[in-house]
C-alpha positions as CSV (number, residue, x, y, z in Angstrom):
1,M,-6.3,-49.5,18.3
2,T,-8.0,-52.3,16.5
3,D,-11.7,-52.7,15.5
4,T,-13.7,-55.4,13.9
5,G,-15.9,-53.1,11.9
6,S,-16.6,-53.1,8.2
7,G,-13.1,-51.9,7.2
8,I,-12.0,-49.1,4.9
9,T,-11.9,-49.3,1.1
10,A,-8.6,-48.6,-0.6
11,A,-9.9,-45.4,-2.1
12,N,-11.0,-44.1,1.3
13,L,-7.8,-45.3,3.0
14,E,-5.7,-43.1,0.7
15,R,-7.7,-40.0,1.7
16,L,-8.2,-40.9,5.4
17,R,-5.5,-38.6,6.7
18,D,-6.7,-35.6,4.6
19,P,-8.2,-32.8,6.7
20,F,-12.0,-32.6,6.4
21,F,-12.4,-36.0,4.7
22,S,-15.1,-38.1,6.3
23,T,-17.4,-40.9,5.2
24,K,-19.8,-40.1,8.1
25,P,-22.5,-37.5,7.6
26,E,-21.9,-36.2,11.1
27,G,-18.1,-36.4,10.9
28,N,-15.9,-33.4,10.4
29,G,-12.8,-35.3,9.2
30,L,-10.4,-33.8,11.6
31,G,-9.7,-36.7,14.1
32,L,-7.0,-38.6,12.2
33,S,-5.6,-35.5,10.6
34,I,-5.0,-34.0,14.0
35,A,-3.6,-37.3,15.4
36,R,-1.2,-37.5,12.4
37,R,0.1,-33.9,13.1
38,I,0.6,-34.7,16.8
39,A,2.6,-37.9,16.0
40,A,4.7,-36.0,13.4
41,A,5.5,-33.3,15.9
42,H,7.0,-36.0,18.1
43,G,9.0,-37.5,15.3
44,E,6.7,-40.3,14.2
45,S,3.7,-41.0,12.1
46,L,0.3,-42.7,12.1
47,W,0.1,-46.2,10.7
48,I,-3.3,-47.4,9.4
49,E,-4.1,-50.9,7.9
50,S,-7.6,-52.0,7.0
51,T,-9.3,-54.9,5.3
52,V,-12.8,-54.5,4.0
53,G,-15.1,-56.8,5.9
54,T,-12.5,-57.5,8.7
55,G,-11.6,-54.2,10.4
56,T,-9.0,-51.6,10.9
57,V,-5.8,-51.2,12.9
58,V,-4.4,-47.8,13.8
59,E,-1.1,-47.4,15.5
60,V,0.9,-44.4,16.7
61,R,4.5,-45.2,17.4
62,L,6.4,-42.6,19.4
63,P,10.1,-42.5,20.1
64,L,11.2,-43.8,23.4
65,A,12.0,-40.8,25.7
66,V,15.6,-40.9,27.0
67,P,16.1,-39.2,30.4
68,P,18.6,-36.4,30.4
69,A,22.1,-37.4,31.5
70,E,23.0,-36.6,35.1
71,P,25.0,-33.4,35.4
72,R,28.6,-33.9,36.5
73,D,29.6,-32.8,40.1
74,E,31.0,-29.4,39.0
75,Q,27.7,-28.7,37.1
76,R,25.7,-29.5,40.2
77,A,27.8,-27.2,42.3
78,T,27.4,-24.3,39.8
79,R,23.6,-24.8,39.6
80,S,23.3,-24.9,43.4
81,E,25.3,-21.7,43.7
82,E,23.1,-20.0,41.1
83,R,19.9,-21.0,43.0
84,S,21.2,-19.6,46.3
85,H,21.7,-16.1,44.9
């Protein structure tokens, strides 16, 4: 996600992922903290880059899901027999 807002200062950027840190009076400071935990649970992290006066880029990169291998013929037969009982 990219925006063209005012950007984030270096001091605030360091604290941005901390739970309950917000620069907004109405903010609760949980959005990026929760997003970071979700990404970490899937083996990745949140990446944030910001330049004051230019804007901010936030990326979540998740690992590519690999489909499970097809079972061999004897495994298919065993599973079919188990389901029929």
